[in-house]
N, C-alpha and C positions, 0 to 999 in steps of 0.2 A: 522537226523540232522547230518550234517557235520560240524566240527569246525577245522580251521586251527591250528595244533598243534605247539609245540616249535621246534626250531631248536637246538639240543642237543649238544651245545659246551661249556656250560658252566652252573653254578648253575641258577635256575630259580630266577628272582627278583620280587618285589611286582608288578612291571607293568604286568607281567605274571599272578600273582595271581587275579589281577582286571578282566582281561578277563575270567580266568577260573572258577573263583567263580561265576561270573555273568552268565555264562552259565550252570553252576552247578545248580544253582536255577532255570533258564529256563527249564532245564531237569527235576529237581525235580517237580516244578509245573505241567509240562505236564503230567507226570506221576500220580502225586496226582489228576489231573483233569480227570483221567481215560483213557489218551491216552497210546497206545502202542509205546514206542520210540526205535528206533535203533540208538544209538549215536556213531558215528565214529569222532575220533579225531587223527589225523595222527602224526607221528614223523618223522620230516625231518632229515635225516641223511646223505644226499648228495644233491649238486646242488644249495645250498642257497649260493650265490656268493656276495662277497663285492664289493663295486664300483671299487675297484681294479682289479677284476676279480678273486681273490683268493676264493676259497672254505672256508667257515667259519670253516668246521670240519677240514680241512688240515692245516689251518693255526693254528689252537688250537694244533693239534697233533704235528707240528713242534715245537711248543713253549714248550710243555711239553715232548718231545722226546718220544712220544707213537705212537702206531699204530692208524689210524683214529677209526677203530672199538673199541679200548680200550676207546677212548675219548666219543664214542657214548654210550657204555655201561655204563660208569661211570655217565654220566650226564642224561642218561635216568632214570637209578635207582634213581638218586638224585632228578629229576622232579617228579616221582611218590612218592617218600618219602614226599615231600614237598606238594604234593595235599593232599596225605593221611592225613597228619598232620592237614591240613586246612579243612578237613571234605569235600573234594571234592569226589563225586562219580566217580568210574572209568568209563571210556567209555565202550560200549559195545565191540567195536573193536578199536584197537590202531595200525593200519598198519604202516609199516615203508617204507620209499621210496625205500631203497635198496632192499627190499623184493618184489618189485612190478616194476622192470625195465622191465621184458617181456611185461607186460600190457601197459607201456609207450612206448616202442618201436613199439608195435602193432599200438598204437594210432598215434604216429607220422606217420608211414608209411601211415595210412589210411588217413591223412591229407594231404599228399603229393599226394597219389593217387587222392584225390578229387581236387587238384589244389590250396589248402589253404596254402601250406607250399613248400619250395623248399630247395635244397641241395647245398652247396657251395663247391668249389674246395678243401677246407680244410677239409671237412667232417663235417661242422656245419649244422644243420637244422633251418630254420627260420620260423615263421608263418608270411603270408603276410597278414597285416592288411587291405590292400586295398581290399581284397578278402571278407572281413566281413564288409559291410556297418554300422552295428549297434556297432562298436567297440567304446567304450567310454560311453555306454548307463548308466552304473551304476553311474559312477563318474560325468557324465555330461561333460566329456571332448570331444572336437571336433578334428578330426584327423588333420585339417589344422593347429590348435593351437599347435599341439604336434611337429611339424616339426622343429621349431626353438629351442624347449628346449630338443629334443631328443639328447642322446649321441650316438656318433659313435666312437668306439675305433680305434685307427690305426691298419689297417690289417682287419678289419671286412669286410665282403662282403655282405652288406645288401643291398636290393633293395629299401627300404624306412626306414628313420632314426628311425620310430617307431617300425618296426619289431622286434619281440621278439624271442629268442633261445628256440627252443623246445629239441634240442640235441646239445651238444658241443664235439668237438674232443679233445681228451686228449694229452697233450704235454707230451714227454718223461718222465718227472718227475713226472708226475701226477699219484698219488697211487691208486685213485678210478676209475676204468675203466671196461667197459663192451664191449663185442663184439656187433656190430650192422651192419645192411645193408650199413652203410656209414662210416665204420671203428671203431676203438676202441674210446669209449668216455664215456660221462656220461650224465644223463637228466637234462634239464632245470628245475629250481624251480618251475614254473608254472604248467608244464604239470604233474607233480607228484599228487597235489591235484586233478585235473580232473579226472586222470586215477584211483585213489584209491576212489574218492567219487563214480564214475560211477560204479564201480567194486561191491561195497557194497550197494549201495542205488539205483542204477538204472540210466537211462539217465535223469530222471527228479526226483527230490526229494524236500522235504517240505522246509527245513530250511538249509542255509549256513551261519555259524557264523564266527567270527574273530574279530581282531582289526581294527578299522577305519582307521589306518595308511596303511593297506594293500589293501584299496579299489582300489587304483591304483598305480602301474600297476597290482599287483599280481591278485586280484579278477577279475579285467576287463580282463585279458589274460585268466584266467580260463574259463570265460564266453564265449569269442571269439573262442577258440578252442573246447571247448565242443559243443556249438551250431553250429558251421561250420561243424562239424563231423556229428551230429545227426539230425539237423533242428529242434530240439525241446527245449523248455526252459530248462535251466541248474538247477536253483533252483526258488522255487515259492517265498521265502521270504528271504531277506538278513538283518541279524541281526549283527550290527557291533559296538563293544564296544568303548567308547572314551578313550584317553590315559591317563595314571596316569604321573603326573608331579612333579617336586620337583622345588619350587620357580617359578612355571610357565613354566618350562622347560622340555618337554618330558623325562621321565625317560628311559635311553637307555644304553646298555653296550658299545656301541662305544662311548659314550660321557663320560663315567665312572661316570656318577651321578646316581648311582643305589644302591638299598638296597636288598640284597638277602632276600629270603623268610626265610632261615634259621637264618638270622641276626633278622629278624622282630619277628621271633618265639621265639627267645631268650630274647627278651624284652617284648613281649605282648602274652597273651593267643590267640589261633586260634579264638576263639569267638569274640574277640575284633577286630581282622583284618578283619575277615568277616564283622563285624557291620560297620567297616570303609568304606569297599568296598560297600557295599550294601546301605549305607546312601545317595548314589548319584545314580540317574538312570543310568542303564548300558550304555546308549549312551553318557553320559556327561563325560567330563574330571573331574578328582578330583587331588586335590593337597596333596601330601604326607608332613606331619610334625608331629613332635612330640605332638604338642597341638591337632591337629586333631586325632591322635591315642589315646591319653590320654582321650579326650572327648568320643571317641567311646567305650572305655574300661568302663568308668563310666557308659555310656547307657546299655552297655551289662550286667554290673554286677547288675545294678537294675533289669533288666529282671531276671537274674539267682537267685538273692536274693529272688524275690517273688515266683519263682518256689520251691526253697528250703524250703521257708516258708509253702506253700501249701502242699508238700510232707511230710512235718515234721507234720503238723496237721493232715494228713491223717492216721498217725500212730495210734492215739488215738481217732479218730472223732467218735462221735455218729451216729446212723443210722439217715438218713432223709436228708432234703433239706437245704435250706437257706431262708432268708428273702424274701417275696414276690416280684417278679419283676427282680430278679438277672438272671434268666433264659433268659428273654428278653434282658439283656445287653449282655450275651454271644451271644446270636443269631444276635443281632445288629452288634457286633464287628467281628464276624465271616463273616457276609454278607459284611461288608465294606472292609474285608481283601480280600476276593474273588474278589470284584469290582476293587480294585486296582491292584491286580495281572492280572486280566482280560484285564486292560488297559495297553497293551505293558509291562507286567511284571514290574509293578511299586513298586519295593521293598522298596523304601524309604516311600512312603505313606503306604505300607503294615506295616512296623516296626513302623510308627507312631501310627496306629490302635492298633498294640501290645502294644505300650507303654501307650496308653490311656487305653487299657484294663487292664495293671497292675495297674495303680492308682486307678481305679474302685475295682480290687481285693483288694490292700492293704487297701483301705477304708473298704471294708468289713470284713477283716480278723482282722482289728484293731478296729471294731466297738463295740465290747463286746458282740455282738450278737451270738447266737449258729449256727454254719455252720456245716452242716451235712456232712456225707460221699459222698452221692450221688452228691452233689453240688461241693465238693472239687474234685471228679472224674471228673466231668463235665469241671471245671476250669483247671485240670491238662491236660485233652485231647485237649484242645485249645492250651496249650503251645506244648504239644508233636506233635500235627499235623501241625500247622501254623508255630509256632517257631523253630520246630525241623526237620519234614519231609520235609516242603517246604523251609525254610530259612536256615536250617542247623545251627541255633544259639543256640538252647537248646538241650543238649545231653540227651539221655534216662536215663542215670545215671549221676548225677553230682558229681564229686570228691568234697570230703569236706562237703557233705550234712548236717553233724553234725553242721556245724557253724551256720546254720539258727536256730537250737535248742539252741546252745550257745548263740547267739544274742539275741532271745526271752528271755532267762532266766537273762541275764545281764541286759537288759532294765527293765524287770519287777523287778529286785533287785534295780535299781536306782529309780523306781516309788516307792517302798516300803520305801525306804531310805527318799525320799522327802516327803512321807506321813508322817513318823516319824517327820522330821523336822517341818512340818506344825502344827502336833499335839503339839509339844513342842514349838510353836511360833516362830520357828528360820526361819523367813520369807527369810532372806537373802540367807541363806543356800539352802532354797527350791528352791528360784528364780535361784540360781546359777546352780543347777542340771537340771532345765527345759532350761535354756538359753544354757547351754553347750550342751545338747542333741539336742537343735534346730540348733546350729552351724553345726552339722554333718547330718542334715537333718531328724532328729526324733523329731515329734512334738507331745506333751502331750495334752491330752484334760480332762479337769475335768467335770465328770458327777455326777449326783445324787448317781449313783450306783458304783462310783468308777473311777479312772483314767484310760484311754485307749491310746495307742500310735498309731501313723501312721508314715510311711515312705515316706517322700516325693519322687515323681517320677520324 
């Protein structure tokens, strides 16, 4: 699996998190399902140009009065810090574009030799889109429709307006430059991904991922140059994530409407952010708002609270199982979870199954019936495997695990005070305790053998 990685000229924002958390879950689920995965995610540290023609890294370096590689090192470290904090497993290989310039030069020369690219007088190299009849097949674009919308900058020597740069000549002031057969210059953005993907995954590989906004032109250009060179399919499956928006507008550094991962983590737990991202299918856009994050945090906390209670009960649970039938509840929910993830990695449905399972667990634990160690371990295994290993929502060790014990003790203390009030015929006081608990989602149920509580999920 190859996923287009970040261009490291600033701190990662929540839009990046949406893409890389989504592919983290895809990676996790493939491994959980028994596949051997080689996950490659590149670091773009040269060649990603703004519409003005400026390299993003160089522009940032100038603004900060730093060397370009200082910018790259600073924000590469920042990116991995953010992904680690969000529980995103590191890729197996994180190749940098600057570390693979020889491979890119070799690929460009091969495309020239095959008649798919040409060199201009200035030393730029362009891919000839008319030499690849299938150009546009991923995005559904037609070459004849691209002519009117294609940009041709003053001084460019393109044969066709839609031709794209494989190599750029470096102006005297351009700091990032390499020797090439066509003079000093630097690679185009599109050639980087094709060269690195094929180096580590071969001419044809299984999954190519990235953001939907890169489908055209970036992914389209990757396909054209790779398949023109090899004559083979580039990637078997294309998985593209929907954008993250704020008030319906795509979150973007260029627009200035972004929230960094660091800022989000200062306000919300990592699990709540993952919950927010995974509550929408990876292909769909999702709108960022405080209300949405608050809702996701509440949902995540309900899951964690149930896990804390299960692990607390395990400390003193007797040997044995549980009331008859709960093994079937576990099997049914596990099966439905797998079914959801098998359906194009449908994490929102899988989370819904886990939430339904949590309601069943809370009902069981608050029923007053004995629940033995074997059953509690089976329940905990569901949370560890499905909520932890696959979704990355439930950590192996939950900080503040004693909170569940304190919560249980406090609720039982209030139940005892209510029982005393009822024994003393203080009905208003007893009703007040019951109603106040209900307001915060704790429901009391009076039974012949005593009062039990359940937490509304």
